[in-house]
N, CA, C and O atoms as CSV, one atom per row, in Angstrom:
chain,resi,resn,atom,element,x,y,z
A,1,MET,N,N,13.284,2.144,6.056
A,1,MET,CA,C,12.864,2.144,7.425
A,1,MET,C,C,11.493,1.488,7.581
A,1,MET,O,O,11.334,0.607,8.427
A,2,LEU,N,N,10.513,1.890,6.797
A,2,LEU,CA,C,9.186,1.303,6.909
A,2,LEU,C,C,9.162,-0.129,6.392
A,2,LEU,O,O,8.307,-0.917,6.793
A,3,HIS,N,N,10.082,-0.468,5.518
A,3,HIS,CA,C,10.156,-1.823,4.988
A,3,HIS,C,C,10.332,-2.834,6.115
A,3,HIS,O,O,9.639,-3.851,6.149
A,4,LYS,N,N,11.246,-2.567,7.029
A,4,LYS,CA,C,11.475,-3.462,8.168
A,4,LYS,C,C,10.261,-3.482,9.095
A,4,LYS,O,O,9.903,-4.529,9.635
A,5,PHE,N,N,9.640,-2.341,9.273
A,5,PHE,CA,C,8.457,-2.246,10.127
A,5,PHE,C,C,7.325,-3.109,9.570
A,5,PHE,O,O,6.683,-3.845,10.319
A,6,PHE,N,N,7.074,-3.023,8.259
A,6,PHE,CA,C,5.991,-3.784,7.653
A,6,PHE,C,C,6.269,-5.277,7.628
A,6,PHE,O,O,5.329,-6.072,7.638
A,7,ARG,N,N,7.525,-5.679,7.595
A,7,ARG,CA,C,7.884,-7.098,7.583
A,7,ARG,C,C,7.939,-7.713,8.984
A,7,ARG,O,O,7.992,-8.936,9.115
A,8,ASN,N,N,7.927,-6.896,10.018
A,8,ASN,CA,C,8.036,-7.382,11.388
A,8,ASN,C,C,6.775,-8.144,11.782
A,8,ASN,O,O,5.674,-7.596,11.728
A,9,LYS,N,N,6.931,-9.395,12.174
A,9,LYS,CA,C,5.798,-10.259,12.531
A,9,LYS,C,C,5.247,-9.937,13.923
A,9,LYS,O,O,4.129,-10.339,14.246
A,10,ASN,N,N,6.008,-9.224,14.743
A,10,ASN,CA,C,5.583,-8.915,16.112
A,10,ASN,C,C,4.655,-7.708,16.197
A,10,ASN,O,O,4.086,-7.441,17.255
A,11,ILE,N,N,4.498,-6.985,15.109
A,11,ILE,CA,C,3.638,-5.810,15.077
A,11,ILE,C,C,2.324,-6.200,14.406
A,11,ILE,O,O,2.329,-6.861,13.368
A,12,SER,N,N,1.217,-5.799,14.986
A,12,SER,CA,C,-0.093,-6.212,14.477
A,12,SER,C,C,-0.383,-5.598,13.108
A,12,SER,O,O,0.122,-4.530,12.760
A,13,LYS,N,N,-1.205,-6.304,12.353
A,13,LYS,CA,C,-1.607,-5.820,11.033
A,13,LYS,C,C,-2.448,-4.562,11.162
A,13,LYS,O,O,-2.397,-3.680,10.305
A,14,LYS,N,N,-3.218,-4.485,12.233
A,14,LYS,CA,C,-4.050,-3.304,12.457
A,14,LYS,C,C,-3.179,-2.056,12.613
A,14,LYS,O,O,-3.488,-1.009,12.043
A,15,LEU,N,N,-2.103,-2.162,13.375
A,15,LEU,CA,C,-1.193,-1.031,13.554
A,15,LEU,C,C,-0.504,-0.675,12.239
A,15,LEU,O,O,-0.333,0.504,11.928
A,16,LYS,N,N,-0.113,-1.673,11.475
A,16,LYS,CA,C,0.532,-1.423,10.184
A,16,LYS,C,C,-0.421,-0.716,9.222
A,16,LYS,O,O,-0.014,0.204,8.513
A,17,LEU,N,N,-1.683,-1.139,9.194
A,17,LEU,CA,C,-2.667,-0.499,8.315
A,17,LEU,C,C,-2.962,0.926,8.772
A,17,LEU,O,O,-3.192,1.810,7.946
A,18,THR,N,N,-2.956,1.151,10.081
A,18,THR,CA,C,-3.144,2.504,10.609
A,18,THR,C,C,-1.989,3.403,10.187
A,18,THR,O,O,-2.201,4.546,9.781
A,19,LEU,N,N,-0.782,2.892,10.283
A,19,LEU,CA,C,0.390,3.657,9.861
A,19,LEU,C,C,0.325,3.980,8.373
A,19,LEU,O,O,0.653,5.090,7.954
A,20,LYS,N,N,-0.096,3.010,7.589
A,20,LYS,CA,C,-0.221,3.232,6.142
A,20,LYS,C,C,-1.208,4.356,5.863
A,20,LYS,O,O,-0.934,5.244,5.057
A,21,SER,N,N,-2.348,4.315,6.526
A,21,SER,CA,C,-3.362,5.332,6.248
A,21,SER,C,C,-2.967,6.708,6.774
A,21,SER,O,O,-3.363,7.723,6.200
A,22,THR,N,N,-2.197,6.755,7.850
A,22,THR,CA,C,-1.835,8.056,8.412
A,22,THR,C,C,-0.592,8.664,7.778
A,22,THR,O,O,-0.524,9.881,7.606
A,23,MET,N,N,0.381,7.851,7.430
A,23,MET,CA,C,1.632,8.404,6.899
A,23,MET,C,C,1.732,8.291,5.386
A,23,MET,O,O,1.935,9.294,4.702
A,24,ILE,N,N,1.595,7.107,4.868
A,24,ILE,CA,C,1.849,6.886,3.443
A,24,ILE,C,C,0.766,7.530,2.588
A,24,ILE,O,O,1.077,8.230,1.625
A,25,ASP,N,N,-0.497,7.303,2.925
A,25,ASP,CA,C,-1.581,7.877,2.126
A,25,ASP,C,C,-1.549,9.397,2.152
A,25,ASP,O,O,-1.773,10.045,1.129
A,26,LYS,N,N,-1.271,9.964,3.316
A,26,LYS,CA,C,-1.214,11.429,3.424
A,26,LYS,C,C,-0.056,11.997,2.600
A,26,LYS,O,O,-0.188,13.047,1.971
A,27,THR,N,N,1.073,11.296,2.609
A,27,THR,CA,C,2.230,11.761,1.845
A,27,THR,C,C,1.963,11.672,0.349
A,27,THR,O,O,2.328,12.574,-0.405
A,28,LEU,N,N,1.329,10.591,-0.080
A,28,LEU,CA,C,1.046,10.418,-1.509
A,28,LEU,C,C,0.038,11.434,-2.031
A,28,LEU,O,O,0.125,11.872,-3.178
A,29,THR,N,N,-0.904,11.800,-1.196
A,29,THR,CA,C,-1.973,12.689,-1.668
A,29,THR,C,C,-1.762,14.157,-1.293
A,29,THR,O,O,-2.648,14.983,-1.513
A,30,TYR,N,N,-0.614,14.485,-0.737
A,30,TYR,CA,C,-0.344,15.867,-0.344
A,30,TYR,C,C,-0.441,16.776,-1.567
A,30,TYR,O,O,0.238,16.550,-2.569
A,31,ALA,N,N,-1.271,17.784,-1.486
A,31,ALA,CA,C,-1.481,18.768,-2.549
A,31,ALA,C,C,-1.967,18.120,-3.838
A,31,ALA,O,O,-1.687,18.628,-4.924
A,32,SER,N,N,-2.682,17.018,-3.738
A,32,SER,CA,C,-3.141,16.313,-4.932
A,32,SER,C,C,-4.218,17.089,-5.694
A,32,SER,O,O,-4.514,16.770,-6.845
A,33,GLU,N,N,-4.796,18.090,-5.066
A,33,GLU,CA,C,-5.798,18.890,-5.759
A,33,GLU,C,C,-5.197,19.627,-6.953
A,33,GLU,O,O,-5.907,19.977,-7.896
A,34,THR,N,N,-3.894,19.857,-6.909
A,34,THR,CA,C,-3.245,20.614,-7.980
A,34,THR,C,C,-2.635,19.720,-9.052
A,34,THR,O,O,-2.087,20.223,-10.033
A,35,TRP,N,N,-2.721,18.418,-8.883
A,35,TRP,CA,C,-2.121,17.494,-9.847
A,35,TRP,C,C,-3.018,17.288,-11.054
A,35,TRP,O,O,-4.243,17.393,-10.979
A,36,ILE,N,N,-2.371,16.996,-12.155
A,36,ILE,CA,C,-3.067,16.484,-13.328
A,36,ILE,C,C,-2.678,15.023,-13.395
A,36,ILE,O,O,-1.567,14.685,-13.804
A,37,LEU,N,N,-3.593,14.159,-12.993
A,37,LEU,CA,C,-3.303,12.735,-12.874
A,37,LEU,C,C,-3.570,12.034,-14.203
A,37,LEU,O,O,-4.700,12.025,-14.693
A,38,THR,N,N,-2.532,11.453,-14.776
A,38,THR,CA,C,-2.687,10.703,-16.017
A,38,THR,C,C,-3.004,9.249,-15.685
A,38,THR,O,O,-2.919,8.841,-14.527
A,39,LYS,N,N,-3.371,8.469,-16.700
A,39,LYS,CA,C,-3.647,7.049,-16.489
A,39,LYS,C,C,-2.400,6.338,-15.972
A,39,LYS,O,O,-2.487,5.462,-15.111
A,40,ARG,N,N,-1.251,6.717,-16.499
A,40,ARG,CA,C,0.016,6.105,-16.076
A,40,ARG,C,C,0.288,6.385,-14.600
A,40,ARG,O,O,0.684,5.491,-13.852
A,41,ASP,N,N,0.072,7.631,-14.191
A,41,ASP,CA,C,0.269,8.002,-12.778
A,41,ASP,C,C,-0.674,7.225,-11.861
A,41,ASP,O,O,-0.275,6.749,-10.798
A,42,GLY,N,N,-1.919,7.105,-12.287
A,42,GLY,CA,C,-2.885,6.359,-11.493
A,42,GLY,C,C,-2.504,4.895,-11.374
A,42,GLY,O,O,-2.647,4.296,-10.308
A,43,LYS,N,N,-2.016,4.315,-12.469
A,43,LYS,CA,C,-1.608,2.912,-12.443
A,43,LYS,C,C,-0.392,2.719,-11.533
A,43,LYS,O,O,-0.328,1.744,-10.785
A,44,GLN,N,N,0.564,3.636,-11.592
A,44,GLN,CA,C,1.745,3.534,-10.731
A,44,GLN,C,C,1.367,3.674,-9.259
A,44,GLN,O,O,1.942,2.997,-8.406
A,45,THR,N,N,0.420,4.534,-8.959
A,45,THR,CA,C,-0.051,4.683,-7.586
A,45,THR,C,C,-0.716,3.397,-7.108
A,45,THR,O,O,-0.500,2.966,-5.976
A,46,ASP,N,N,-1.524,2.787,-7.971
A,46,ASP,CA,C,-2.176,1.518,-7.622
A,46,ASP,C,C,-1.156,0.408,-7.401
A,46,ASP,O,O,-1.310,-0.400,-6.486
A,47,ILE,N,N,-0.126,0.361,-8.224
A,47,ILE,CA,C,0.927,-0.648,-8.076
A,47,ILE,C,C,1.644,-0.464,-6.745
A,47,ILE,O,O,1.882,-1.435,-6.026
A,48,PHE,N,N,1.987,0.776,-6.415
A,48,PHE,CA,C,2.661,1.045,-5.152
A,48,PHE,C,C,1.790,0.640,-3.968
A,48,PHE,O,O,2.273,0.019,-3.021
A,49,GLU,N,N,0.512,0.990,-4.023
A,49,GLU,CA,C,-0.393,0.646,-2.932
A,49,GLU,C,C,-0.511,-0.870,-2.784
A,49,GLU,O,O,-0.575,-1.382,-1.667
A,50,GLY,N,N,-0.541,-1.588,-3.906
A,50,GLY,CA,C,-0.587,-3.046,-3.856
A,50,GLY,C,C,0.645,-3.641,-3.198
A,50,GLY,O,O,0.551,-4.594,-2.425
A,51,LYS,N,N,1.809,-3.067,-3.514
A,51,LYS,CA,C,3.050,-3.537,-2.892
A,51,LYS,C,C,3.041,-3.313,-1.390
A,51,LYS,O,O,3.484,-4.171,-0.627
A,52,VAL,N,N,2.540,-2.165,-0.967
A,52,VAL,CA,C,2.484,-1.872,0.463
A,52,VAL,C,C,1.545,-2.847,1.160
A,52,VAL,O,O,1.880,-3.381,2.218
A,53,PHE,N,N,0.360,-3.088,0.571
A,53,PHE,CA,C,-0.576,-4.040,1.169
A,53,PHE,C,C,0.021,-5.437,1.245
A,53,PHE,O,O,-0.181,-6.143,2.233
A,54,ARG,N,N,0.750,-5.842,0.220
A,54,ARG,CA,C,1.372,-7.167,0.232
A,54,ARG,C,C,2.408,-7.276,1.350
A,54,ARG,O,O,2.517,-8.321,1.991
A,55,LYS,N,N,3.159,-6.218,1.585
A,55,LYS,CA,C,4.143,-6.238,2.675
A,55,LYS,C,C,3.452,-6.277,4.033
A,55,LYS,O,O,3.891,-6.987,4.938
A,56,ILE,N,N,2.376,-5.519,4.174
A,56,ILE,CA,C,1.668,-5.482,5.448
A,56,ILE,C,C,1.007,-6.824,5.742
A,56,ILE,O,O,1.112,-7.346,6.852
A,57,LEU,N,N,0.332,-7.372,4.751
A,57,LEU,CA,C,-0.421,-8.603,4.962
A,57,LEU,C,C,0.452,-9.850,4.889
A,57,LEU,O,O,0.013,-10.943,5.245
A,58,GLY,N,N,1.681,-9.684,4.428
A,58,GLY,CA,C,2.598,-10.816,4.389
A,58,GLY,C,C,2.332,-11.785,3.263
A,58,GLY,O,O,2.777,-12.931,3.316
A,59,THR,N,N,1.610,-11.347,2.239
A,59,THR,CA,C,1.315,-12.235,1.124
A,59,THR,C,C,2.469,-12.273,0.145
A,59,THR,O,O,3.175,-11.284,-0.053
A,60,VAL,N,N,2.646,-13.414,-0.453
A,60,VAL,CA,C,3.691,-13.595,-1.453
A,60,VAL,C,C,3.073,-13.340,-2.810
A,60,VAL,O,O,1.934,-13.731,-3.064
A,61,TYR,N,N,3.821,-12.683,-3.682
A,61,TYR,CA,C,3.293,-12.403,-5.014
A,61,TYR,C,C,3.061,-13.709,-5.744
A,61,TYR,O,O,3.955,-14.551,-5.833
A,62,ASP,N,N,1.879,-13.869,-6.255
A,62,ASP,CA,C,1.495,-15.066,-6.981
A,62,ASP,C,C,0.611,-14.620,-8.143
A,62,ASP,O,O,-0.264,-13.772,-7.971
A,63,ASP,N,N,0.835,-15.181,-9.302
A,63,ASP,CA,C,0.048,-14.789,-10.466
A,63,ASP,C,C,-1.441,-15.056,-10.270
A,63,ASP,O,O,-2.275,-14.362,-10.852
A,64,GLU,N,N,-1.783,-16.050,-9.458
A,64,GLU,CA,C,-3.177,-16.386,-9.244
A,64,GLU,C,C,-3.851,-15.454,-8.245
A,64,GLU,O,O,-5.079,-15.381,-8.200
A,65,LYS,N,N,-3.076,-14.752,-7.458
A,65,LYS,CA,C,-3.634,-13.878,-6.430
A,65,LYS,C,C,-3.833,-12.494,-7.035
A,65,LYS,O,O,-2.865,-11.779,-7.291
A,66,GLU,N,N,-5.064,-12.125,-7.261
A,66,GLU,CA,C,-5.378,-10.852,-7.894
A,66,GLU,C,C,-5.362,-9.733,-6.859
A,66,GLU,O,O,-5.570,-9.960,-5.667
A,67,ASN,N,N,-5.114,-8.536,-7.338
A,67,ASN,CA,C,-5.064,-7.384,-6.439
A,67,ASN,C,C,-6.393,-7.156,-5.733
A,67,ASN,O,O,-6.400,-6.763,-4.566
A,68,CYS,N,N,-7.502,-7.387,-6.394
A,68,CYS,CA,C,-8.789,-7.153,-5.745
A,68,CYS,C,C,-8.997,-8.113,-4.588
A,68,CYS,O,O,-9.659,-7.760,-3.612
A,69,ARG,N,N,-8.447,-9.326,-4.673
A,69,ARG,CA,C,-8.546,-10.269,-3.571
A,69,ARG,C,C,-7.663,-9.828,-2.410
A,69,ARG,O,O,-8.019,-10.032,-1.250
A,70,ILE,N,N,-6.521,-9.231,-2.710
A,70,ILE,CA,C,-5.624,-8.729,-1.662
A,70,ILE,C,C,-6.317,-7.586,-0.913
A,70,ILE,O,O,-6.243,-7.520,0.314
A,71,LEU,N,N,-6.980,-6.697,-1.631
A,71,LEU,CA,C,-7.585,-5.526,-1.013
A,71,LEU,C,C,-8.808,-5.872,-0.176
A,71,LEU,O,O,-9.192,-5.086,0.690
A,72,THR,N,N,-9.435,-7.031,-0.408
A,72,THR,CA,C,-10.619,-7.400,0.349
A,72,THR,C,C,-10.288,-8.166,1.617
A,72,THR,O,O,-11.188,-8.462,2.403
A,73,ILE,N,N,-9.032,-8.493,1.837
A,73,ILE,CA,C,-8.636,-9.232,3.041
A,73,ILE,C,C,-8.729,-8.358,4.256
A,73,ILE,O,O,-8.435,-8.806,5.364
């Protein structure tokens, strides 16, 4: 459901980023105080967040495009 929403060109990036911060981030961090976060878990969370940002910003995966450059856009 959110996949189509993030790919829709008629919806502003600002609204998509707001939705990400209100729904996705809250869902991912729900009860996170009780988690024991391993390095693997942290890396998987970072990968997921990168994928979401790429869908929102409409960027195509490219080996030359680093995640830190995506996050600063």
